[in-house]
Every structure is written in structure tokens, then in C-alpha cells.
N, C-alpha and C positions, 0 to 999 in steps of 0.2 A: 500472454502478456509478456513483452520484451524484457521487463524489469527483471523476472526470474530467470531468463536466459543469461542476462549479464550477471546476475549473482551466481548461478551455477558454473558459468565458465571461469569466474573469479574463485570460486571453490575448488575447482579443478587444478587452476595454475597453483593456487596456494598448497594444495596437497601434494603437488609434484615437489615442491621445495622441501617438504619434510618426509618424503618417502611414503605418502599415503595415497592409495588410489581412491578416488572419489567417484562413485557410480551414482548417476543422477536419474531419478524417476520423476515423472510428472503426474500429479494428481488430475489435473484438467478440470478443476472445481467439482470433482466426484469423491465425496467422503468415503463411500464404499471402495472405490477404486484406490485410495490413499491407504485404507485400512488394510487391503490385500497386499499392497507394496511394502508396508511395514511388517507384515507377517512374513513376506518373502525374505526381507532383511534379516529378520530374527532366524528364520530356517537357514540361512546362509551363515549364520553366527559372524555378522560383521563386527568390526572393532567398536564402531559408535554409529549412531543414527542423527541426522540432521533433519528437522523437520520445518517446513512452512505450511502450517495446518490449513487445509480447506475449510474445516469448521473447528473453531476453538474450543468448542465444549466437547463435542463428540470425539475428538482426537484423544482425550484422556484415556479411554479404553485401550487405545493401541499402545499409549505410552507405558500404561501399567503392564502390558504384556512384556515389552521391552525390559521394564524394571526387573519383572519376575525372572527374565532370562539373563540378567546381570549386564545388559548392555546399556551403556550410558547414552542418554537422549539429550540432545542440544535443539533449540529452536532459533530460527533465523528469520528476521523480518516480522513473523506474526507469532504470537505468543500462544500458549495454552491456558485456557480458563478453568480447568479441573483442578480443584485444590488439593486432591489426593495424588494424582500423577506427578512424578518426580522428574524434573528437567534440571540438568546440571547447570546450564548457562543459557540465557536469552540474549541475543544480539539483534538489534534492531535501530531503526530510526526513532527518535523522540516524537512519536506520532501525536502525543497529546500537544507538545509544543508546537509541532507542525500544523496541526489544527487551528491553534490560536493565530500562527502566521497566516493561515487561509482565511481566517475570519477578518484580519486585520486588512488583509489585501482586499477582500471583496467590499469591505466598509469604504476604503478608499475609492474602490471604482465606482460605485454607486453613490457617491456624495454622503454618506450617512444616513440615508433615509430611502424606503423603498420597501420592495417585497423580494424575498430570496427563497431558493429551495435548495434541498439537499439530495443528491442522488447517492445512496449509500449502499452497503453491503454488510448488514449487520451481524453475519454469522462469523466474522473474523475479528479478533481482538485489536488488530492495529486500526481498522476502521471505527470500531467503538471508541478508541481514544481520540482519533482525528475529529469525529463528530462532536465528541464532548468538548474538545478544545474550541472549536468552531462555535459552538452555540454558546459557550461562556463568553466568548467575545461579542457576539450579536446581542446577547441579553444586556450588554451595557449601553445598548443605543435603542431607545425607546421608539424611535421613528422608523426602525427596521423590523420588519415582522417575517418569521419564517412560516410560510404559507402551506408548504410541502416537504415531507421527507419520505422518499420511496426507494425501494431497492432496484439497483441496476445490475445486480450480481457481478460488479467489478468488470463487465464486458461490454464491448462497445455496441453490438447490435441490441441487447436487452436495454442499455442505457438509452439508445436512440428512441425507443419506444417508450420507455419511461418519461423521458423528456417531451416527447409529444404529447403524452397524457397531461404532464404538468402544463404545458403551454396552452393547451385546450382548455383546461380548467382555470387558469390564471393567465389570460392573454396580455396582462400589465405587468408580468413579471419583470423584475430589473436585473436579477443575478442567480446564478447557479453555483454552488459549490459541489463538484463532482469528486468522489473520494480516491480515483486514481486516474492515469491518463487515459486508459480505454473509455471510462465512464465520461471523461471530459470530451473526448473526441466523438463520442455518440451524441452527447448533448450538442456539440457544435453543429453537427450533421442535422440534427432537428431544427435547430435555430436557423441555420442556413436555408433549410426547406420552407421555413415560415417566413423568410425573408427579413429576418431580425438581426442579423450579424451586426455587432457595434451597439445595438440597442440593449441586448441581454448579455451582461458582463458574466464571463465563466472563469472560474478559478479551478484548477486541476492540481494532482498531487502525483509525484513520481520525478518528473525531470527527463522523460524519454525524448529522443531526437524529434519525433513527429510532432509532439505537442510543443516543443520550443520552435518548431518550424511554423505552427499554428499561431504562436504568439508573435513571432515576427510578421506574419501576415495579418495580424489584428484580430484573429478569430478567437483567441483565448486571451484573457486579460493577464493571468499570471499562473505560474506552476509552483507548487512546494517541492523543492528539489529533494530527493534522496540520493544516497551514495551506495547503489547496489554492490559495486566493486568492493567498498570498504566492508560492507556486511558479509559478504562472502569470504573476503580474506581473513576477517577477524575472527568468524566464526570457526574456520578451519584451524587457525592459530590456537583458538581456545581448546579445540578437541585435542591438538597436539600437546599443549602444556598440560591438560588434564591427564592424558595417557602417560605423560612422563613423571607424574606424581605430584605436580603443582596444584596449588589452589588457584581457581579462576573466580571471578566475580559471578554472582548469580544473575546479573543483569548489567548490560552495557548499552547505553543509549547514545545514538550518533545524532547530533543537531541536524536539524533541516535547515534549508535556505530558501530564500523567495526569488523567482527568477521572472523578470519583466521583460517588456519590450526593449527597454534600453539595455538589457543584457543581451537579448536576441541580436539586436542591431550590430553589436561588436563581437558575436560568437563566430569564431573562424571556422567553427565545425559544421556550421549551417551553410546551405548553398545560397 
């Protein structure tokens, strides 16, 4: 997912400004692999650990190990759902608010009536919040029905297959909310294969260049835009302030935005 590459690059740049070396490891959707990476950081006695959990619940055991070792833990983009594990500060998009924006966008896209599906990834806290916000908005519209909520693993290939399954069971589907851009692009591929581009409206979540390009091409209706550079930078700034003895907020949420074709058409960064 390019979102995390952007966020990681921002962390390294921010670290350089305060004389911190930021070492990046990728969990690659593998909770066991991420646990080993945290254990390695603990063994190396790092100054602090920043996590974007692969699994928001199981990551608690790794955070507890860091707590025991006296290493402060911060979370970026995705939070921890273990109530016992101690996290100094969580910096992320306002995912609940972003989910509401996604709901409002899809309601507008389908004219306030029809059937919609969610391609989700319920292992992570950020997606739980996005889905919650989305469903709360949809619940206000009695003429819209959520007919499916299926996992896509946050990945393009898996979401392509999920979207194919949804379209097979619900051929008259009007819209899809995909919880991140890889999921949205996977859904678009399935919709395109079914010959229904433009008929089924897609709302994604991230704001990556490929998704913005798909919006410009009319393949995605809207994207809920996050700011990974800001998340990365603010996270490392929080680490620096904490290590300097300052009090940092337990949670910092960055508002999301809505990106539409009108935005894409005037976006100079797109070809």
C-alpha cells in the first residue's frame, strides 16, 4: 500500500530534523511477522517504537513487551484495541469522520436510493471506525440497503475477488464503499470486467495518485483523502517532544477530505 510508503518517508524526513534515526520495517499484513519485528526492536533497545498494527487486537501483546522493556510506544494511522497495552500517543486520520464523508458521498452518487456493499478489513481499528461512520450515515436513508459487508484484506487482488462475489450475488448493485484505495481499485477492476463502469459507483479511502487518476477517468466516484505525510511528521514530532520531557496528547486526529472528479480535473499532479 503506497500510503504507508509515503507515511514512512515522512517519518524519516521528520526524524532527520530532530537528530533521530527512523528505521522502517513492513509487517506486510502478517501479524506474526510484525510481532517478530517488534521483538527485534526491543532487543536492539531502540529509543521508541511507532506501530501501524496489522491486527489492532493481537498487537497488544507486543506493545506490552515494549512496555515491560521501558520503551515508549506510539501508534500511527491504525490504533491498538487492547485496553491493557500502553500507548503514549496515537496520531491518525479522523477515520470515523472520514467514514461519514464516504457515506455522504455514496448517498449523493446513487441519488439516495439503491443497494450498496462494503469491502472491509475488520482486523484494524481504523477500518472499524470508517465502517461505523459510513453505516451511521446510510442508516438515515431508508431507501438505501447495505446488502453485503465482506473482507478484502485491504489488498487489491483480494478485493477484486470479493467484489466479483458481491456482483455475482447482487447484479443490481448500485454502489460500493471500499475502505482503502487498493480495495477500491480491486473493486473497479471487477466492475470493469463485468462491464458496469459508471453503473456501480465506488467510493474509496486514502487519496493515492492511482485512485485520483481513476476518479479523473470516471471509474471511482470519490475518494476520502488522508494526509499520510502529516501523520508521519506529527508522529515523529510527538516522539521527539515526549523524549524531551514534554506532555503529548494521547490522541491526535487529522480531519479527512472528499476528493471528486471536479478536484481531479484541476489537479496539476495528475497526467
